[in-house]
C-alpha positions, 0 to 999 in steps of 0.5 A: 434289966438287960437290954440284949441283942433279942429285943433289940432285933424284935424291936427295930423289926417291928417299927423299922428304926435303927439299931441304936435308935431302939437300944435307946428306946428299950434303955430309956423303957426298962426294956417294955418292949410297948412304952419302947416303940412306943417312945419311938411313935413320938419321936418319929422314929416308928414312921419307916415301918408304917412305910416299908409296904409301899410300893418304892419304884422311884428314886436314883442311880447313881455311879461312882468310877476310881482306879479301873472299877465302877458301880452304879447303885440303884436307890428307889423311893415312892416318888419322883419327888424325893429324887430331887430332895437333895438331902437325897441326892446327898444320902444316894452319892455316898452310899454309891461313892462306899458301894466301891468298895464291897462286891454285892447289895447284901453287903453295901446295906452294911458298909458304914456310911456317916457312922451307921450301916447304910440299912439304918441310914435308910431308914432314918430317910425314911422317918424324915423323909416320909415315904418307903425307900429301897437298897434295890441292887448295886452293880460292878464293872472292872477293866484298865478304864471305865467310864460313866454317862447318867441319862437325865441326870437330876443331878452330877452324877445320877439321874434316872439311867445309870450308865458303867463301859469296861474297856481295854486301850482307847479313852475317854472321850470314846468310852462316852461316846458307847455309854450315850449308845448304851442308854440309848438302844438297851444292849442284851449282852456283849456280845453273841457270848453272852447271850442269855440261851432261853433267848436265842432259844426262843427267838428261833423257834418264833423265826423258824416258825415264821419261815416254815409259813413262806412255804420254800422247801427245808434248805432255804427254810434254813438260810433263811433262819441264819440270815435272820438270827444274823440279824437279831445277833446284830440288833441284840448285841452291843458289839454288832450294834450300828453305832449311833453316832457313826451308823455305818459301822458297827460298835466294835469297830468304832471301837477298834479305829479308837483302838479301844476293846469294850470288855463289858457294861451295865446299864442299871434303869431307875424302877425297872421291872417293878410293878408299880401302882398305877393310880391318875393324879387326883386321886393320889393328891385325894390319898395324899390329902388323906393322911393314909 
């Protein structure tokens, strides 16, 4: 029986198996879908489908830099233990390297690593390691000089927080210092002009209400709001923040003193924004022992 692309697609969707594995299963079973599903299960290649609904909020962020281009790639797993797995780390490192040649997470999912699309590489890893895994995001920074930093490193170039800093001028040393600053302070944007207008408006409304509660004249209130908004911009923008290594100067001033201009940055934290299901440790162990 001829094996069509539609058949392969259907089997992949119902089992989570890789494309070549799905095709082989159908070929081995003369196109019989149920038999092919059973074949994949006996080979341990259909586990991914069972795992795909689980929340993957742990994992690693890996950084890679080459010739004025830097990427931070987040690959999630269900537990922190997988992030310490050398095989998982090697896979994430290769995915990050492939990220230098693409422009989006979708493109990276389709990029070929070790002879397979990244999406299939992850499916294979899910079946082998037994946890759900996802390629969550790819973030890029391009500049004449891009410097990376990883906080809480699990292995070289990967950990819980990955930072990229793009500079015009300067050197690796000032770039690394600024990257460490970014890891510590989590700035909302590079400068005031890059801030989300909704965030600015929300902060202004709060500060306005606070100022009006003082009962002072409107002219005085306007001055109060202006001063407080200035302080807000200094606290949340990278260029306006006090440099953690030398709080007497801002990041912008520190960069300038080193002959550099910060033109971009990225800060990627594992699991950031993912709603995690809270489970106490005893319950987690009991669940594992129960085989669920």
